[in-house]
C-alpha positions in Angstrom: -45.8 -22.4 -67.9 -47.2 -18.6 -66.7 -49.3 -18.9 -63.7 -52.6 -17.4 -66.0 -52.3 -19.8 -69.0 -52.4 -22.3 -66.0 -55.1 -21.0 -64.0 -57.0 -21.1 -67.6 -56.3 -24.5 -68.4 -58.4 -27.6 -67.9 -58.2 -28.4 -64.4 -57.1 -31.9 -65.5 -54.9 -34.1 -63.6 -52.8 -34.4 -66.7 -52.2 -30.9 -66.9 -51.8 -30.3 -63.0 -49.2 -33.1 -62.8 -47.4 -31.0 -66.1 -47.7 -27.6 -64.6 -46.5 -28.7 -61.2 -43.3 -31.1 -62.8 -42.8 -27.9 -64.5 -42.5 -26.1 -61.6 -40.5 -28.3 -59.7 -38.2 -28.3 -62.8 -37.7 -24.5 -62.2 -37.3 -25.0 -58.5 -34.3 -27.6 -59.2 -32.9 -25.5 -61.5 -33.0 -22.7 -58.7 -31.2 -24.6 -56.2 -28.7 -25.5 -58.7 -28.0 -21.8 -59.4 -27.5 -21.6 -55.9 -25.7 -24.5 -55.5 -27.4 -25.6 -52.4 -25.9 -28.8 -51.3 -22.4 -27.0 -50.8 -23.7 -23.6 -49.5 -26.9 -23.9 -47.5 -25.1 -26.9 -45.6 -22.3 -25.0 -44.8 -24.5 -22.1 -43.1 -26.2 -25.0 -41.3 -22.9 -26.4 -39.9 -21.8 -23.3 -38.9 -24.9 -22.2 -37.0 -25.4 -25.7 -35.2 -21.1 -24.6 -33.9 -22.5 -21.0 -33.1 -25.1 -23.0 -30.1 -23.4 -25.1 -29.5 -19.7 -22.9 -28.3 -21.6 -19.3 -28.2 -23.7 -19.4 -25.2 -23.5 -15.9 -24.7 -24.8 -14.3 -27.5 -27.9 -16.7 -28.2 -30.2 -13.5 -29.3 -27.4 -12.8 -32.3 -27.4 -16.5 -33.3 -31.5 -16.2 -33.3 -31.8 -13.7 -35.6 -29.0 -15.0 -37.9 -31.2 -18.1 -38.4 -34.5 -16.0 -39.0 -32.2 -14.4 -41.7 -31.3 -17.8 -43.1 -35.1 -18.9 -43.0 -35.5 -15.7 -45.1 -33.3 -16.4 -47.4 -34.1 -20.3 -47.8 -38.2 -18.9 -48.7 -35.9 -16.5 -51.3 -35.4 -19.7 -53.2 -39.0 -21.0 -54.0 -40.3 -17.2 -54.6 -37.3 -16.9 -57.2 -38.7 -20.1 -58.8 -42.4 -19.4 -58.7 -41.7 -16.2 -60.7 -39.4 -17.9 -62.7 -41.9 -20.1 -63.6 -44.8 -17.3 -64.0 -42.8 -15.7 -66.9 -41.2 -12.8 -64.5 -37.4 -13.5 -64.7 -36.6 -10.0 -63.8 -38.3 -9.9 -61.1 -36.8 -13.3 -60.3 -33.5 -12.0 -60.4 -34.0 -9.1 -58.0 -35.2 -11.9 -55.3 -32.1 -13.9 -56.2 -30.1 -11.3 -55.4 -31.9 -10.1 -52.0 -31.5 -13.9 -51.2 -28.6 -13.9 -51.8 -27.3 -11.1 -49.5 -29.6 -12.5 -46.9 -27.4 -15.7 -47.3 -23.9 -13.5 -47.1 -25.2 -11.9 -44.5 -25.9 -15.2 -42.5 -22.6 -16.2 -43.3 -20.9 -13.1 -42.4 -22.6 -13.1 -38.9 -22.0 -16.8 -37.9 -18.5 -16.8 -39.1 -18.3 -13.6 -36.9 -19.7 -15.3 -34.0 -17.5 -18.4 -34.0 -14.3 -16.3 -34.6 -14.6 -13.7 -32.2 -17.1 -14.8 -29.2 -16.3 -18.7 -29.9 -12.3 -18.9 -30.6 -11.6 -15.5 -28.8 -11.7 -16.0 -25.5 -9.9 -19.2 -25.6 -6.8 -17.4 -27.4 -3.6 -16.7 -25.5 -4.6 -12.8 -26.6 -7.4 -10.6 -26.4 -8.6 -9.2 -30.2 -9.5 -5.7 -30.2 -13.0 -4.8 -30.3 -12.4 -3.0 -33.3 -10.6 -5.5 -35.4 -13.7 -7.5 -35.3 -16.0 -4.2 -36.0 -13.7 -3.6 -39.0 -13.9 -7.3 -40.5 -17.3 -7.6 -40.4 -17.8 -4.3 -42.3 -15.0 -5.1 -45.0 -16.9 -8.4 -45.6 -20.6 -6.8 -46.1 -18.5 -4.1 -48.4 -17.4 -6.8 -50.2 -20.8 -8.8 -50.7 -22.3 -5.5 -51.3 -19.8 -5.2 -54.3 -20.3 -8.6 -55.6 -23.8 -8.6 -55.9 -24.6 -5.2 -57.5 -21.7 -6.8 -60.5 -24.3 -9.2 -60.3 -27.0 -6.7 -61.4 -24.9 -5.4 -63.8 -24.6 -2.3 -61.5 -21.3 0.1 -61.5 -21.0 1.1 -57.7 -17.4 1.9 -58.0 -17.9 4.2 -60.7 -20.7 5.9 -58.7 -18.1 6.3 -56.0 -15.6 7.6 -57.9 -17.6 10.1 -60.1 -18.9 11.9 -56.8 -16.0 14.2 -55.6 -18.7 16.7 -54.3 -20.7 14.3 -52.5 -17.9 12.6 -51.0 -16.5 15.9 -50.0 -20.2 16.8 -48.3 -20.3 14.0 -46.5 -16.6 14.0 -45.1 -16.7 17.6 -43.7 -20.1 17.0 -42.0 -18.4 13.8 -40.1 -14.8 15.1 -39.6 -15.8 14.7 -36.2 -16.9 11.2 -36.4 -14.1 10.5 -38.7 -11.6 11.7 -36.1 -13.1 9.9 -33.1 -13.1 6.9 -35.2 -9.1 7.1 -36.3 -8.4 7.6 -32.6 -10.6 4.8 -31.6 -8.9 2.3 -34.0 -5.3 4.0 -32.7 -6.5 3.2 -29.2 -7.5 -0.6 -30.2 -4.2 -0.8 -31.7 -2.1 0.5 -29.5 -3.5 -1.5 -26.6 -2.3 2.0 -24.5 -5.9 2.2 -22.7 -7.5 -1.3 -22.2 -10.5 -2.5 -21.0 -10.6 -2.5 -16.8 -7.9 0.1 -16.4 -8.9 3.1 -13.8 -8.3 6.4 -15.4 -7.9 9.8 -15.1 -9.0 12.3 -17.8 -10.0 16.3 -17.0 -12.6 15.6 -14.2 -13.4 12.1 -14.8 -12.4 9.2 -13.0 -13.4 5.5 -13.4 -13.0 2.2 -14.7 -12.8 1.6 -18.5 -15.6 -0.8 -19.5 -15.7 -0.4 -23.3 -13.9 1.4 -26.3 -15.9 1.3 -29.3 -15.5 3.4 -32.6 -16.1 6.8 -31.3 -16.5 7.1 -28.1 -14.9 5.2 -24.5 -16.9 4.7 -21.5 -16.2 4.6 -18.3 -17.9 3.6 -14.6 -17.5 6.2 -12.2 -17.4 5.6 -8.3 -20.6 7.5 -8.4 -22.3 4.4 -10.2 -22.2 7.0 -13.4 -21.2 5.8 -16.7 -19.4 8.9 -18.5 -19.0 8.5 -22.4 -15.7 9.9 -24.0 -15.2 10.7 -27.4 -12.1 8.9 -28.7 -10.5 12.2 -30.1 -10.4 13.6 -26.9 -8.6 10.7 -25.0 -6.2 10.8 -28.1 -5.5 14.5 -27.8 -5.8 14.8 -24.0 -3.2 13.4 -20.7 -4.9 10.5 -19.4 -3.4 9.5 -16.1 -4.0 5.5 -15.8 -3.7 4.5 -12.2 -1.4 1.6 -10.5 0.2 1.1 -14.4 3.8 0.3 -13.4 6.2 -1.9 -15.7 6.5 -5.6 -13.7 4.8 -4.2 -10.2 1.3 -5.6 -8.8 -1.9 -3.2 -9.4 -1.7 -0.6 -7.0 -1.3 3.1 -6.5 0.0 5.6 -3.9 -2.9 7.3 -1.6 -2.4 10.4 1.1 -4.0 11.2 3.8 -2.8 14.1 6.2 -3.3 15.1 9.3 -1.9 17.9 11.9 -0.3 17.8 15.1 0.8 20.7 17.6 4.6 21.9 17.6 4.8 20.9 21.4 5.5 17.1 19.9 8.1 15.6 18.7 8.1 14.9 14.9 10.1 11.7 15.7 7.4 10.3 18.2 4.4 11.3 15.8 6.3 9.1 12.8 7.1 6.4 15.0 3.7 6.2 16.7 1.4 6.3 13.5 3.6 4.2 11.4 3.6 1.2 14.3 0.0 1.4 14.5 -0.6 1.2 10.8 2.2 -1.7 10.5 0.8 -3.5 13.4 -2.1 -4.9 11.5 -3.2 -5.6 7.9 -6.1 -3.1 6.9 -8.1 -4.2 4.3 -7.1 -2.8 0.7 -3.7 -1.9 2.1 -0.7 -3.2 0.2 1.7 -4.7 2.7 4.8 -4.3 0.3 5.5 -1.7 0.1 4.4 -0.5 3.8 2.6 2.6 4.9 4.8 5.3 5.7 4.3 8.6 7.5 6.3 11.7 6.4 6.1 15.4 7.8 4.9 17.6 5.1 5.0 20.9 6.5 5.1 23.6 9.1 2.1 25.1 9.2 1.3 28.2 11.3 0.7 26.7 14.9 0.6 23.1 13.9 2.7 20.3 11.7 1.3 18.7 8.8 2.3 15.0 8.3 0.9 12.6 5.9 0.2 8.9 5.8 1.5 7.1 2.4 -0.4 3.8 1.7 -0.8 1.9 -1.4 -4.0 1.3 -2.5 -5.1 -2.2 -4.1 -8.9 -2.0 -4.7 -9.6 1.5 -6.6 -13.1 1.2 -6.2 -13.1 1.5 -2.2 -10.6 4.6 -2.3 -12.4 6.8 0.0 -13.5 3.8 2.6 -10.0 3.0 2.8 -8.6 6.6 3.3 -11.2 6.3 6.5 -9.9 3.5 7.8 -6.5 4.9 7.7 -7.9 8.2 9.5 -9.4 5.7 12.2 -6.3 4.0 13.1 -4.0 7.1 13.5 -6.6 9.1 15.6 -6.7 5.9 17.9 -2.4 5.9 17.6 -2.2 9.4 18.6 -4.5 9.4 21.1 -3.3 6.2 22.5 0.1 8.1 22.7 -1.2 11.0 24.5 -0.4 13.2 21.2 -3.6 15.9 20.3 -4.3 16.5 17.0 -3.9 20.6 16.2 -6.5 22.7 17.2 -7.4 26.2 15.2 -4.7 28.8 16.2 -7.3 31.0 17.0 -9.3 29.0 19.8 -9.4 30.8 23.2 -10.4 28.2 26.4 -12.1 30.4 28.9 -12.3 27.6 31.7 -11.4 29.0 35.2 -9.4 26.3 37.1 -8.6 26.8 40.5 -6.9 24.3 42.8 -10.2 23.0 44.6 -11.5 22.2 41.1 -8.3 20.6 40.2 -8.2 18.6 43.2 -11.3 17.2 42.7 -10.8 15.8 39.1 -7.6 14.2 40.2 -9.3 12.5 43.5 -11.9 11.4 41.0 -9.8 9.9 38.7 -7.5 8.3 41.5 -10.5 7.0 43.0 -11.6 5.8 39.2 -8.1 4.3 38.9 -8.0 2.4 42.4 -11.1 0.9 41.7 -10.2 -0.9 38.6 -6.9 -2.2 40.5 -8.7 -4.1 42.9 -10.3 -5.9 40.7 -7.1 -7.5 39.6 -6.1 -10.7 41.3 -2.7 -9.6 41.1 -3.0 -6.7 43.6 -5.4 -7.8 45.8 -2.8 -8.1 48.6 -2.0 -4.5 48.1 -2.9 -2.0 50.3 -4.8 1.1 49.8 -2.0 3.9 49.6 -0.1 1.4 47.2 -2.8 1.0 45.0 -3.4 5.0 45.0 0.8 4.6 44.6 -0.2 2.6 41.3 -2.7 4.8 40.1 -1.0 8.0 39.6 1.4 6.2 37.3 -1.2 4.7 35.4 -1.7 5.7 31.7 -4.5 5.8 29.6 -4.2 3.4 26.1 -7.0 3.1 24.1 -7.0 1.2 20.9 -9.0 0.7 17.6 -11.0 -2.3 16.6 -8.8 -4.7 14.6 -5.2 -3.3 16.3 -2.8 -5.8 17.8 -2.1 -4.6 21.3 0.7 -6.8 21.8 2.6 -9.5 19.4 3.7 -13.0 20.8 7.4 -12.9 21.3 8.0 -9.2 21.4 9.6 -7.3 24.3 7.5 -4.9 26.9 7.5 -4.2 30.6 3.8 -3.4 31.1 0.6 -4.7 31.6 -2.8 -3.4 30.4 -6.0 -3.3 32.2 -9.1 -3.5 30.2 -12.0 -0.5 30.9 -14.0 -0.9 27.7 -14.3 -3.3 24.8 -13.0 -7.2 24.6 -9.8 -8.6 23.1 -8.8 -11.6 21.7 -6.1 -13.6 23.1 -4.2 -15.6 20.4 -1.0 -17.6 19.8 1.4 -19.4 16.9 0.2 -22.5 15.7 3.9 -22.7 14.6 6.2 -21.8 16.9 8.5 -21.1 14.0 5.9 -18.6 13.1 6.2 -16.4 16.6 6.6 -12.9 15.3 5.7 -12.8 11.7 3.7 -11.4 10.0 0.4 -13.5 8.7 1.7 -16.2 10.7 -1.4 -18.7 11.3 -3.0 -18.4 15.1 -5.5 -19.5 16.5 -7.5 -18.1 19.6 -7.1 -19.1 23.2 -9.6 -17.0 24.9 -11.4 -13.4 24.8 -10.8 -11.1 28.1 -13.5 -8.6 28.2 -13.8 -5.3 30.5 -12.0 -5.7 33.7 -9.6 -8.6 32.7 -5.8 -8.3 32.8 -3.2 -9.5 30.1 0.6 -8.5 29.4 1.5 -9.4 33.4 4.0 -12.0 32.6 6.2 -9.6 31.1 5.7 -7.0 33.6 6.7 -9.1 36.7 9.3 -11.3 34.7 10.6 -9.3 31.9 9.7 -12.4 29.5 8.6 -11.9 25.9 5.0 -12.0 25.5 3.1 -15.4 25.0 0.2 -14.6 23.6 -0.7 -12.0 20.5 -3.8 -9.7 21.7 -6.1 -8.5 19.4 -8.8 -5.6 19.9 -12.4 -7.4 18.8 -13.7 -3.5 19.2 -12.6 -0.3 20.1 -10.9 -0.6 23.4 -9.5 1.3 26.5 -7.0 0.1 28.7 -5.1 1.1 31.6 -1.3 0.5 31.1 1.1 0.3 33.6 4.5 -0.2 33.6 7.5 -2.0 35.8 9.1 1.4 37.2 5.3 2.2 38.8 5.6 -1.4 40.4 9.6 -1.0 41.3 9.3 0.7 44.8 6.2 -1.2 45.9 8.0 -4.6 45.3 11.1 -3.2 47.1 9.2 -2.0 50.3 6.7 -5.4 50.6 9.6 -8.3 48.7 6.6 -10.7 50.6 4.2 -10.4 48.0 6.0 -11.7 45.3 4.8 -14.9 46.8 1.5 -14.9 45.8 2.0 -12.7 42.9 4.3 -15.6 41.4 1.5 -18.2 42.4 -0.8 -16.1 40.5 1.2 -16.0 37.2 1.9 -20.0 37.4 -1.8 -20.4 37.4 -2.4 -17.9 34.5 0.6 -20.1 32.6 -1.0 -23.1 33.5 -4.1 -22.2 32.0 -2.5 -21.1 28.9 -0.5 -24.3 28.9 -3.3 -26.4 29.4 -5.6 -25.1 26.1 -2.3 -25.6 24.2 -1.1 -28.9 25.3 -4.0 -30.6 26.4 -2.4 -31.7 30.4 -3.8 -34.3 32.5 -4.5 -33.6 36.3 -0.6 -34.8 37.1 0.9 -33.0 34.8 -0.6 -29.9 35.7 0.1 -30.4 39.3 3.9 -30.9 38.9 3.8 -28.1 35.7 2.3 -25.6 38.9 4.7 -26.5 41.0 7.7 -25.6 38.3 5.8 -22.7 37.1 5.6 -21.0 40.5 9.2 -21.8 41.6 10.0 -20.5 37.9 8.1 -17.1 38.3 9.3 -16.4 41.7 12.6 -16.3 41.0 12.2 -14.3 37.3 10.5 -11.7 39.5 12.9 -11.3 42.2 15.7 -11.2 39.5 13.9 -8.7 37.0 12.9 -6.3 40.4 16.5 -6.9 41.7 15.2 -8.0 45.2 17.5 -9.6 47.5 
């Protein structure tokens, strides 16, 4: 019954009930036409699954719910139009409702498949595969709905060759980028997460879309590169090598004067780089140093190391340069100066003598503060002071290593160090061995005296906590003093025995009786070792 007829009729209960019954009959027919119990319940079930398993895209889920509610609203609207005598308009509303239903079904299915199931698969589904699937589903739905309206869209496409050609020419670049994006996704040569370089751009691939690929640079910029440029141009993928860890080689250059032996420079810097780990530098392959070239007034060297975190290339280069600087300074090797540098300082004998006396006095004061040397005379201290070598260390460097052999001691004049011993005797000397700190030493303290005086291997590893400077004294400097005054070996052996007992007490937790027995044994042992090591009668 049309609505005007219903409004002009008598408002009797019988007429209202008859009109409402007709409306319910029309609405029931509409729901039967839509196969409500199968289709709508299916979509509701899929929507529930998206709420349950897809937590990352709740915004899309809510959008689909709104679309589905609009679809449900189209059902009573269609029934009202049919009931009111407008079957043509009702047909269009029904088609719109069907499209909303198919849109909901497509979107919910895509969310479940690609967002819910995709992350749980052992392989990654390309983004472009998802987009193509959704696009194809929408095209199918549109063809089906236009067919329901008796509108032949395929014929329109077939007879619009001119329009198609114009659109194709105007979208040539877009189509090229889209096809290139499809090739990139299918071949997966470039993947999300790769570090790449193309032209002057260098960064991490964040997303590969239909038209462009976005990369994030180290400057916190995002660069959008057309996919066709990626396919046509030369692209470098950092660190990508078959069956190898993800790391790339870096080069750090430095220059040294011709006066220094290349072998000495290479050995010095290599030992410093490998003595202790550097953050983000791979242990395998280890860093190495090579002589690159001979320049006008210097040799050019290069440190080659393998970077494990591509986002911190410059900071890691800086850490390597710091290690190189201190290694060269410690070895007395100076970085090259420009060839045109001219020094105008006038040096005379008096000035040179004053400088030497001041330096010797400074070293004598440092030696006088060492317990081992408290029995030495001033001239003997001065003799030792002339043999001292300045040895600087960078924070984080290993100065001595447990189990290594080294016939010299160190006097700290700047900074602090950590004395560490291996927790397991079987791990001594191994890189990465588990160690625990025994004590810390700071300015004015000494370490390495047992190796100097007895020739024994290092009893502990000494690690620089900050930038340190040391006086380094070797066996040859001490040899003549002991030969002239062998009686001081008694005092020295007593001091060494005391030092070793302190270390053993920390490690083994000795009681008092054991300490006394161990002290007597250590004193006798050191006296014998000193005399044997220095060949004293």
